[in-house]
N, C-alpha and C positions, 0 to 999 in steps of 0.2 A: 614230476618234472614239468616246468612251465612250457606252454605251447609256444613254438617259435613264431615270431611276429612276421607275418607275410605283408609285404608292401602293397600287394594287389591280390584281389580275389578273382579267379577265373570264373566266368559265369556264362550262361546261355540266355538269350532274350526270349521271353514268352510273349506272343502276340495273341490277344483275344479277338476273335471274330465278332461280327455283329450279334451272332447268336450265343456269344460267350464261350465258344469252343476254343480250346487252347492249341496254338500252333507254335512250334519251337524252331528258333534259328540257332542251331547248335554250333558250337565252336568248331573251327576247321583251320587248316593251314592258310586258307585264303582270307578268313575273317575270324578274328578273336574279339571277345568282349571281356572287359575286366572292370571290376569296381576298384577305383584308384583313389588317391588322396583328394582329388577334386570332384570326382563323380564317376560317370560311366564312360569308359573309353572304348571306342570301336577302332580296331586296327586292321587295315586292309593290306594284303601282301602286294608289294611292288614287284615290278619286273626285276628279277635278280641279276640280269645281264648288265654289267657296268661298263661294257665296251664303249657305248655311246652316251648313255644317260646315267649320271650319278646323283645320289640324293643324300642330304645331310640333316642332322637333327637341329632342333631350334635352341639347343642349350649353349650356343656360342663356342662349341668345340667342333672340330672337323670330325665328328663321329658319324660313321656311315649309318644311313637310315634304311632298313629293309622293309619297314612298315609305315604306312600312311595313317597317322592317328587323327581321328575326329572325336573330340571329347565333349560330352554333355556335362558341363560344370554345374553341379547342384548348388543352390544358394545356401551358404552356411547358416544354420539355424532357421532356414526357410523351407524345410521339407520335413515330412514324417516318413519313417521307415519302420515297417513291421515285417516279421518273418514267422514262419511256422513250418512244421514238418509236413511232408506231402500227405494229402488225404488219399483215400482209396480212389476217388474219382480222378484226382490229379495223376496218380500212379498209372491208372488205366489209360488216360488220355496221352500220357507221355511215355508209355511203355516201350515204344520203338526206340527211344533215345536213352533209356535208363538200364543200368545193370540190374542183376537180380537183387543184389543187396542195395537198397535205397536209403539205408539208415542215416547216411551222412549228408543227404541232400535236404535243402530247404527252399521254400518259395519265399522270395523277398519282394515286398510290395513297397514302392516308393511313390509318394504323392507330393508334388511340389506346390507349395502355397505361393511362392514368388517365381518369377520367370527364370529360366535357365540361361546360361551363356554357352554358346556352341563355338568351338574353335577348330580350325582346320578344314572346314567345308569350303568347297569351290576352288581350292588350290590345285596346281598342276599335279596330275597323277597318271602314271602308266602302270596298269595292272599286270599281275603275274600271268594272266591269261585274258581272253576276250570277255569271259563271263564276269570276273571281278572288276575289270575295267568298265564294263557297262553298268555295274551296280553303282559305281562312284560317278562316272562321267555322263552316262545317259539316264541314270536314275531308274533303271529297270528293277523289277521286284527282286529283292534278295531271297534266293531260294524259293521263288514263286510265292512269297508270303507278303512282303511289304517293301516299299521303296525307302531309300535312305532319307529323303526329305520328310516322309510321313513319320518315320521314327523320331526325327529330330523335333518335329512339331508337338510331340506329346508332352504332357505334364505329369503323366503317371506311367510308371515303368514296372514291369513284372520280370523278375530274374529267377533263374534256376541256379542255385549256388551250392557247391559242395564245400561246406565250411561249418565250423562249430559256432555256437551262439556267441561265445567270447570273441571269435574272430570277426563276426558280423558287427557286434557291438563296438568293437575297436575301430572297424572301418568307418562306422557312422560318426564316432567321436573324432576321428582324424579329419573327416570332411567338415564337421561343424567347427573344428578348431582352426580351420584355415583363416588367416587374417584377411579381412576385406581391405584391399589396398586403399589408402587414403590418397587425396590429391597431393601433388608435389607442393602446392601452396604458392604458385607464382601467377595466379590470375588466369584470365582467358584472353588477354591481349598479347599479341606476339610480334608486332612490328617493333623496329628498333626505337627505343625511347630511353635515353640516358637518365632522365629525371625519374622515370618509373623504376628503372633498375637500381638507382641509388637508394631507393626506399625498400625495394623487395629483397635485395641481396643481404644487407645487414640484418634484416628482420627474419631471415630464414636460414641463418647459419646452423650447421649441424653436421652429422656424419655423412659419408658418401652414399649416394644412391646406387644400387647395383645396376649394372647395364643390362638391358633387355631389348628384345625386338617385339615384345608383346605388351601392349598398353591397354589400360582400361578404356580409353576413348581417344578421340582425335585431339582433344585439348592436351591430354597428358603427353601424347607423342610430340606435339608441337612444342610443349614446354621443355621436354628433355633435349630435343634437337637444337632449339634456340639457346637455352641456358648453357649448353656445352660450350658455345662460343662466347656468349656474353660474359660468363664467369671466368673465361680465359683472359679477358681484357679488363674488366671492371675491377678496380682495386677495393681496398677495405674501407676507404673513406667515401663520404658523399661525393658524387661526380657532377660537375657542372655541364652545361650544354657545350661540350667541346670534344674534339677528337684528338687533341694533343695534350701533353702535360709537359711541364717545364721543370728542370732541375739545374742546379749549379754544377760546374765542372768538378769542384772540390767540395765534397759533401760531409766532411768530418764534423761530428757533433751536431749535425742538422737533421739528417735523414734517419728515420727508423730503419731497421733491417728490411722490413717489408717494402719500403720505398726503394732501397738499394736494389732489391730483387726485381722490382717492377722496371727500374731503369735498365738493368742488365737484360731483362726479358725483351724489352723494346729494341735494344741494340743488337740482339741476336740475329744472325743471318749473313750470308756471304754477299748479298746484293742489297743490303740495307742502307739507304741513304738517310742522313739526318741533316738538320740545318742549325746553324749557329747565328744568333743575332747579337751584333755589337751595338751598344748604345753610345751614340756620339754625345759628348758633353762639352760645355764651355770650360774655360780655364778655371773657373771657380769650383768646378766639379759638382755643381748643384743643379744646373739647368740643362735639360736634354735638348739637343739640337737636331736629332734625327736617329734613324736606325740603318744599319748595314747588315745584309744577310749573306752569309757564305754557306756553301754546301760542305758537308763533312762526312767522314766515314769512321766507324768505330775501329780502334786498333787494339790488339792484344799482344802479349809477349809471344804467343804461339804463332802469330801470323806476320809480325812486323819487326824488321831489323832495327828500325828507328828507336825502339823503346829500350834497346840494350843499355843497361846501366842506369836507367831512369827510375826513380821511386814513384810508383803509381798506387801505393797503398791508400785506400779510401779516395781514390780519384778515378775519373773516367777519362781515358785517353782517346783523343780524336785526331784524325788527319784532316786538316782544313785545306780547301781548294779556293784559290783566288778567282773570282768571277772573271771571264774573259773580257767583259765590257760592263758598262753601267756604273752606278754609284759606288759599288763595292770594289771595283777594279783598282782604284787609286788609294783605297783605304789601307793603312798600315796598323795592324793591331799593336797595342802596347803589351809587351810581354814581361813577366817577372819570373825570377827563379823559383819562387814558391809562394804559396797563398799568404803566408804570414807577413812577408815584406811588402805585399801590394798595399797601396793606399786604400783606406776604407772606401773612399768614393769610387774607386776603380773596381772594387770587388763585385759590384752589381752591374758592371758593364757587359757581362757575357751571360747569355742564356742559351741553353741547349734545348732544341725542340725535337722531341722524339715521337715519330709517327709509330704508334704501337700496333700497327696492323689493323686498325679499326675499319679501314675502308673495306678490306676483304671480308671481315666478319659482319659488317653491316649488310654487305651483299648476300652473304650466306643466310643471315637471318631473314632477309627479304625473300630469298628463294623458298625458305620454309613457310613463311607467311602466305606466299602465293599458292602453296599447295592446297590451302583450304579457302582462299579468298581470291576474288577478281576473275577475269575472263580466262578462257582456255588458252594455255600456252604450250607449245608455240602457236603463233597465229595461224600457221598453215593447217593445223588440226581442226580449225573451225569448219572446214569444208568436208571433213570426214563424217558421214552419216552416223557413225557409231561413237562420235567424240564424247557425247554426254555420258553414255554407258561406260566407255573406257575410263573416263575421269573418275566416275563414281567407284568403279572397281579398283582403280589404282589407289585412291584415297583410303578405301577400306583395307586393301591388302597391306598398306604400310602401317595400319594400326596394329596388325600382327595377329588378328584372330580369324582371318579368312573372310568369306563372303556370305555367311549365313544371315547377317542382319539385312543385307540387300534381298536375299531370297525370301526371307520371312516377310518383307514388305512388298512382295509381289514383283520384284525385279528379277528376271531370269538371269541367273548368275553363271551362265556358260561362257567361259573365257574364250574370246576369239583368238585364232591362230594366224600367224603370218609365215608365208613361204618365201624366203629370201631369194630363192633360185627361180621362182615361177615365171617371172616376166622377162628374164634375161635370154637373149638370143643364144641358141645352143652353141654356136661357134665361139661366142664371147664367153659364155659360161665355162666352156671347156678350157679356154685359154686362161681364164682366171684360176680355175681349179688346178691347173698345171703348177701353180705356185705353191700348192699345198703338198706336203710330203706324202708320198704314195701310200704309206701305211695309214694315213689319216683321211685320205680323200673320200672313201666311201662313207666313213663315219660322219665327216663334215656334211655331206649331202643329206644324210639322214637327219642329223640334228637340226640343221638350219632350214629344213623344209617344214618344221613344225615348232615355231617359236610361240610359246604361250604369252598372249598379250603383246607379242612382238619382241619379248625380252629374251636375250640369250646370254649365258655366262660361260666363259672359257677359263679354265684353270690348268696349271701344270707347273712342274718344277723348272728351274732355270735350265736352259739348253734344249728345251723340248719344242721350241719354235712358236712361242706365244705371239711375239711381235710380228713374226713372219706371217702367221695366220691372220692376225689383225689387219695387216697390210693387204693381204689377198681379199679379205672380206670388204674392206673399204673400197678397193678397186671394183669388186663385184657390185657393190651398192651403187657406185657412180655409173656403172653401165646398165643398171636396172632402171628402165624408163619410169617406173613407179616411184623411184627415189631420186636419183640423179645428183642431189646435193647432200653432203654429209658433214656434220660437225664432229670434230675430233678433239678430245681433251685428255690431258694427263695432269697429275698433281703438281709437278714442278716444271720449270723451264727446261731443265735438262731432259726430263722424260718426254716432254712435248717435242723437243728437237729430235730426240731419238726416233720416235714413232713417225714423225713426218719424213725423216730421212729414209726409213724403211719403206714407207708408202711410195716415196719418190722412186726408189730403186725398183720395186715390184711393178709400179704403174708404167714406168719407162720401158721395162722389159716386155710387159704384156702388150702395151700399145704398139710398140715397135714390131713385135711378132705379128700382130693382127694387121697392121698396115702392110707389112711385107707379104701377107697372105691375101691382100686385096680387099680386106674388110674396111668399110668406110667408118673409121673411128678417129678421134683426135686425142692428142696428149692431154692429160688431165691438168687442170690448173689448181695447184696446191699452195695455199697461203698460210704462212706462219705468222700469226697475229701477235703483235706486241702492243704496248701502250700507244694509244693514238697520238699522244703528245710526242713520243719518241719517233714515231713513224713520220709525222708531218715535219718535225724539226730536222730529221736527217734527209728527208726528201728535199727540203728547202736548201740544205747545205749543198747537195748535188746540183740542184737547179741553178744555184747562185755561184757555183764554182769554188765552193769551200771544201776543205778536206773533211771526211767523216771522222768522228772522234775515235780515239783509241781507248778501249775499255780495259780496266784492270782494277787492282785493289783500291786505287785512289779515285777511280771513276767507274764504279761497278754498274754493269748492265748486261742482261742476257741477249741484247739485240744483235742480230746478224743480218747482213744485207740480203743474201740469197733467200728467195721465197718469201721475204717480208712483203707487207702491203706496199711499202715504199718501192721495193724492187719491181713489183708488178706495175705500179703506177708509172714509174720511169720507163718501163718497157712499152706500155701502151702509148706513152707520149713519144716514143721513138728516140729516147736519150741515148747518146753514144756511150754512156757510162755503164750500160748493162747490155746483155745479149739481145739481139733483135728478135721480134716475134716472127714466126713463119706460118704458112697456111696449115701446117700440121698441128699447130697449137690450138688451144680451146677456141671453138668457133665464135662464140659471143665476144670473147676478148679480142680476137683478131679482127672481127668486124668493127668493134669500137676503135681499134688501132687504125684501121683503114680510113674510117670516117675522120678521125683526128688528123691523119696524114693529109687528107684532102684539104682540110682547113689550113694546115700549115703551109701548103703550097698555093693557097688561094684558088684552087681549081673548082671548088664546089661550095655551096652554102647549105648547111644542115642546121636548121633553127634549134633543134633539140640540144646540140652541143656547141653552138656558136660561141657561147661564153668562154669556152676553153681555148679559143683560137690563139690568143697571145701566149698562153701557157705552153701550148704545143710548139709554137715558134721559138720560145725561150729554150725549151728542152732540146730542140734540134739545132740550136745555134743561129737560127734565122734572125732572132732578135738578141742583142747583147743584154747583159744584166742591167746596164745603165738605161738602155732604151726601155726595157720592160718596166723597171722601177719608176721611170718617169711617167708612165701611164697607169700603172696599177698601184693603188694604195695597199699598204700592208694588210689591213683588215680584209679588204676584198680579195687579195691574193690568198690569204689563209682560208677564206670561205671557199674559193675555187678549188683549192687542193683537196679540201675535205669532201666537197661535192663530187669531185672526180674519183676520189678513193671509194666513195660509196657506190659509184657506178662500176668501178673495177671489181670490188668485192662481190657485187651481185652476179658477176660472171663466173665466180669460182665454183669448182666442183667440191673442193675440200677446204675448210678453214680449221686450223689447229691452234688452240690457245690453252692457257691454264684456265681453270674454272672462274677465277676472279676476273680475269681479262675478258671472259665471255660476256660479262655484264656491261662492258663498254658499248655505247650506242651503236657504233659502226659494226661490231661483231654480232650484236643482238639483231640487227636488221637481216644479216645472213642466217643466223640461227632460227629466226622466226619463219624462214622459208625452207630450212633444211628438213628433209623428210626422214632423216635417220641420224643417229648419234653413235659414235664408237668411243669408249673410254679405254685407254691403255693404262697399265699399272693401276688398275681400279682398286686394288687392295690397299693402296696408299691414299685414296681419296676419302675425305669426310663424306658422310651421307648428304650433308648440306651442299657439298661441292657438286655431287651428282644432280641434286634437285635444281641447283642454280643453272646448270647447263641444260638439263633434260626438260624441265618444265613440269606442269601438273597434269598433262594429258598424254597418255602413252603413244609413242611412235616407235618404229623399229629401233632397238637399242642393243648393242653388244658391249658387255663389260668384260675386260680381259685382265687377268692378273694372277697373283699367287698369294693366297691368304696366309701362307706359312712364312712369308717374308715380311718386309716392313709394313707396319700399320700406320694410320694417320697419327700425326704428332701434335699434341697440345703443349704449349710452353708451361702450363700449370699441371701437367699430367700427374706429377708426383709431389706437388707442393703441399705442405701443411700450412694452415692459415697463419698460425702464430709461431714465430721462430724462437726456439729454445724458451718456451713459455714457462713462467714461474707460477707456482701455486699461490693463489690469493688466500688471505687469512680466513675468509669466510667459507671457503670451498671444502667439501669433503674430498678425500684423496681419489675416490672412485670417479667423482665428477671431473676432477682435474685431469686424470688420465684419459677420460673420454673426450674432453674438450681439446686436450693436447693433440689428439689425432684427427681433429676436424680438418678437412682439406680446404684449400683455397677455392677449389672448384668442385662442388658436390656432384657434378655431372661428368667429371673428367673420364670416368670409366667408359662412358658411351663412345668415346673416340676410338676404342678398340674395335668398334663395329664399323667397318669400312663400307663404302658404296657396294663393293662386290660381296662382302660377307653378309651384308644386310639381306640381299636377295637369296643368297645360299641358305641362310637360316630361316627365311620366310618359307622356304620349300620349293624353290625353283630348281629344275634339273640343271646339272653342271656338265659341260663337255670337257672331259679331261684329256690332256695330252700326256702320253705315257712313254714316248720314245725319246731317248737322249741322243741328240745329234751333234752337240758341241764338244763334249769332253771325251778324252781318251778313255777306253774301257777301264772301269774300276775307280776312276777319279771322282765319280759322283757318289760312290758307295758310302762315304762318311755321312752325307745328308740323307741318302736313301735309308740307311739303317737306323737313323736317329730321329728323322723328321717325317719322311714320306713313306712310312711303313705300310700305310693302307693302299699305296699304289703298287706294291710289290707283285701282286698276282698278274698285273698286266705290263709291268715295266720291262723295258729291254733297251739295250744299246743298239743303235743302227749301224749298218756297215761303215758309215762315215767315221765311226769311233774306233775302228781298228787301229792299233798303234802304228802300223805302217804309214798311216796318214798324218802322223805326228813326229816327224824327224827331230824336231827341236826337243820334244819330250824324251825321245830315246837317247839323244846325246847328253841331256842333263842327267838322266838316270845313270848312264854309264859313268859319267864324270863323278857323281856323288858316290856311287858304289866303289869306284877306284880310290877316291880320296878319303872316304870315311868308313869304308869296309862295312856298309850296312847290308842287311839281307836283301836279296832280289825280291820283287813282287811276284805274284803268280804269273805263270806263263802268258805271254801276249797281253799283258796289262801294265798299267803304270799306277803308282800309288804315292800318297803324300809322304813327306819326310818331316820329322819334328826335330828342331834344334833346341835342346834344353840349355838355356842360358843361365849360368851361375854368376853370382857376384855382379848382377846387373840391376841395381835398385831403381825403382821408379821415382820420378821427381814431380814436383808440382809448383807452379808459379803462384804468387800470392793473390793475383787478381781473379783467379777462377779455379775450378776443380779439375780442369783438363790435365791429364797426366802426360809425361814423356819419359823415355828411357834412352838417354844418350849412349850408354855403353852397348845396349842392344842394337841401336841404329848403326854403331860402328862395326859390330860383328856382321850385320847385314851387308854393309858397304864392302867390307873386306871380301866376303864370299862372292858377291856379285861381280866385283872388279876382276877377281881371279877367274870366275866362270866365264865372263864375257871375253876376256883375253884368250882363255884356253879354247873355247868353243866357237869364237868369232860370232857371238850372238849379237843381234841388233837390240839396243836398249829399248826400242819401241815395242819389243815383244814382251817386255817385263813390266809388271805393275806391283807396287808395294802398298799394301793396305794396312791401316791401323785404326783402332776405334776412336782415338783422340786427336783433336786438331793440334794440340801442342806437340804431340809426337810426330804428327804429319810434318810439322814445321821443322822439328829436330832432325828428322830423316832427310828432309830437303836440304837443310844446312850442311849436313854431313856429306851428302851426295855432290854438293857444289864443289867439293874439294877434289873430286875424281872426274877427269874428263870422260872416262868410259861410261859414267852413269848419267851423263847429260842425255835426256830423252826418255829416261825411265819414268813412267807415270807414278805419281804418289797421290794418295787419296785417303779419305776416311772410308770406313766400311759402308756407311749409309749412302754417301754421295756417289759411290761406284755402282750402286744398283742399276741394272740394265746394261752395264758395260762388261767387257771381258778382256782377257789378255792370254797370250800363250803360257807364260810362266807367272804365277801369282805368288807373292811373298806376303805372309801375314805377320805383322809385328804386334803380338797380343798386348804387350805393355802391362802385364800383371805378373805378380810374383807370389811366392809362398807367404810373404808378409802382408801383401795388400789384399789377397783373395781375388775372386773373379771380377768384382766390381761390375762396371757396365758391360764388360765382355760376356758376362753371363746371360745377357739378353738373347734368348734363343732365336728370335727373328733376325736380329742384327748379325749374330754369328752365322746363321744360315746363309745370309747374303755373302758374307766373307768367304765361306767355304765353297761357293758355287760360281766363282768368277773365272776359273782357270779353263784352259783348253788342253795344255800339254803337261803341266806340272804344278804342284802345290807344295810350297816350302813354308813351314810354320815355325816361327821363333817365339818361344815362351818359356815358361818355368813349370816343369812337371810337378814341382812342389806345391802348386796351387791345390792339387788334390788333397793335400794334408792340412789345408787352411781350416781353422776353426773360427767361426764368426764370434765377435765379441762387441760389446757396446763401445762406441767411440764417439768423441765429440770433435767438432770443428767449427771454426768461425765463418766458413764460407757460406754465403747466403743460400746456395742451392743444395746444401747438404741436409737441409731440414726436411727431407722428403720421406714419403712412405714408399719409396721405390724398392720393390722386391721382385726378383726374377726366380723362375723355376730353373734351378741349376742342373737338372737331370741331363739335358742335352750337352751342356758344357763338360760335365764329368764323363758322360759316355764317349764323347769325342776324344778326350785325353786318354781315357782307358783303352779305347780302341787303338790309338796311336802307340800306346805303351805296349800293348799285346803284340803289335806288328813287329816290335824290336827295331823298327826303322827310326831310331832315336840317336841323335848326335849330341855329345856333350861338348859345350863351349863355355869359355870363361871370359868375362868382360875385363877390359883394361882399366885399371884405376886411374891412370893418367888422363884418360879421355874426359873424365867427369869427377871433379874433386868434391868430396863430401862437404868440405868446409864452406864452399860457396852456397850450397843449399841450406846448410845449418845457419849461416849468417842471415840469409833471406828470411828464414823462419823466425829468428830472434827479432829482426826489424818488424815483422808482422805483429809480434806480440807487444 
């Protein structure tokens, strides 16, 4: 019988004294040594208590790590290994550690001719006891024999192994067969350079690189991080020095499918503005006389009523906006019914300029470049005596191998700690901690008093209070005299708005309580930063008495007045358009306000701000707009506003922006002085986003999020390079199939590694939130049982989750039981209900792959109308979520017909992350015929299943469980992807719902959605 193949050989370390005496470090629960596929691995036992500190493996899965591994990687084919049976002298020397029968033991001698690579050394470690902790962190002698660094410095190793000769030979063969990773092949220059990229990318086409957090060196890390974004934007053809590309509105017979795809990619996004340039020509249609530029927004069937009945096959649909003034205001475009009837000379009159997001990606690439180049960032860290050491450590840590290379070069690699609570006055500290849920309070103090390199990670399922804790931490930081100013960032505008609102609520409550108790504190100044152009433009509108713009689908913008830089600037000027400042507001800002007030009343002269005198008078109405504009030229006025905004933002306690906005000069001035950073929804941030905000030199940083929900999104995440590629005559079939699967972006997989998960897998301890506070008891169980199984030993529902606190949920449950005769959930709990929708086919518009299900939308509307009428529910307590934008629009259209449904929130799964509702309705929009499709994405589905407080109603088709995948073809540009999801969670959820027997059978109405309409649309497409 063949010997079973062991993946690793357990061994003991033998240390030879100076006099050649043998001393044995035998395996124990605290320390194990193994011969593995890369070399010798030492495994130290971590503290098994996961109440405060949790640890995860480096394999990009959320696998609990009970052991801290330090591996001595032997150079493949760069070492010799010999072994022999124990001699009589060796048996005598090791007799205390050997059994009577030593026949199976061998002495293994390893001699390295090339240098070893050590991974895992110097990373955060909390030992199972003080002894093992000291071995790793204080480098005390292991079992009074030798220190860890002295072991790692050796080039020769002696092991005691119980194994056969075949097993040892096989282990040597495995190590020697390890592939020495080659370079990615993109050079050593990593600043943004379109000319360089246009040569590198076509020359390096190939299969996808597997994502990793462990790199051979600094250059390979920087290559992977930068190329992730470069290849998301740079196309297949050589690129000129430009950040824009141009296409015609009607692209039939002109564009390759790849170009179509690039155009759609650039048009993607709810707040995506584009520009259209009209060419003015003389009557002869040959000579240009000028250009007119209008702003435009992309339109789709899913989001716009105006396209109903319009043929947009092979066309890009836009909504044009006439400029309010200037050359373009009086211009009238010449319109034709179709492309064919337009005069040839007029066909070139229109160009569409698509901003493909390059600005953001150039900033991200710059953030990665500065990780290894240039001065210490942020600027404030230059005054830190440990700045050089911290930067060296941070750079090494992000290579992914640990700090051994620094230690080996003589740099003491002991990671400094930061105590977030240390400098805060006890009364203020206690007031801030009152905002933390009681179950978490003691754990919070323990975790945040020892932040390795100042970095803290917080994770937890939805409803456990992540944003609430983040807000409390920000307020605590602002009251810490060693910090005072904090930069806050989140991946999207919506997430940034959400966290700032939470911080505002917590800060107002905390500060008010402290003031009421007689503590001398001021309200925090919280700034929500947007584009500086938008801030100054809207500030000018208020100053000059013009109305602020209304934002919507034809004029998209995330900008809101309250807390914006414009808002604070108007407040400091004393404008009547915003609330006045008071002595309890931020002291520096109120002082600036008082000084400006004195200038406005001509009561004092302050040379440092004298230049703002007229501006203050304008804001207060002392000067009319006409008077002001007669003395101040537009350029000088614009300069004054920006200079004042710079003074205003310097007073702030907190500035919150998206990562890309943080690169704007005015927010960078604040970030350069901010002593701490907090990232919310950090699991949705690119690693480069984090670096862009954080800088290259560590300062206190807290990253908060849920790695089991949405990950960062690349537009090329699943794209294959060549759409429906045909085999060339000279190709072998094997080569054709291999090339056919080449991705557009070879580094797209690296986007799975978020800013939060990067540090989790690098080995940082994680603070977990285990208590559910938002949802009624049992309503979280679907996700708990399918996604968060590792948290079960500590998870619980708080008293806030008792169903008596959810009267809406109780009413809805009683209503559904009475109407549909479904079984009751377990006592004192609430549970989801599944509505199995039959004869509800999903549909698809010809311009994209977004799905809709009009009959299912009708069933949802009927149920909600009846339920709202019967139970007197508020529509604002209900949210309907669906994975597809087209279905989101279809649901909205159906709801418009029902007065009772006005006010019901409709959203896609992903855009509802971070939000909640009392009753959540999920419209899955998949069927037995379609299969799970995008709904099978476990992260997105997890978001959808965790938004409710009182009730969860799921509309779908239980027949999806019977779907058998088969090869399909489609003409849509986005369907050429390698997109695959692990469907285990999706199937487990449906099976759990089916076992609950809380399933209602419904049937769609044929008259709502006629098959002939969609069949005709498909015929036109062909």
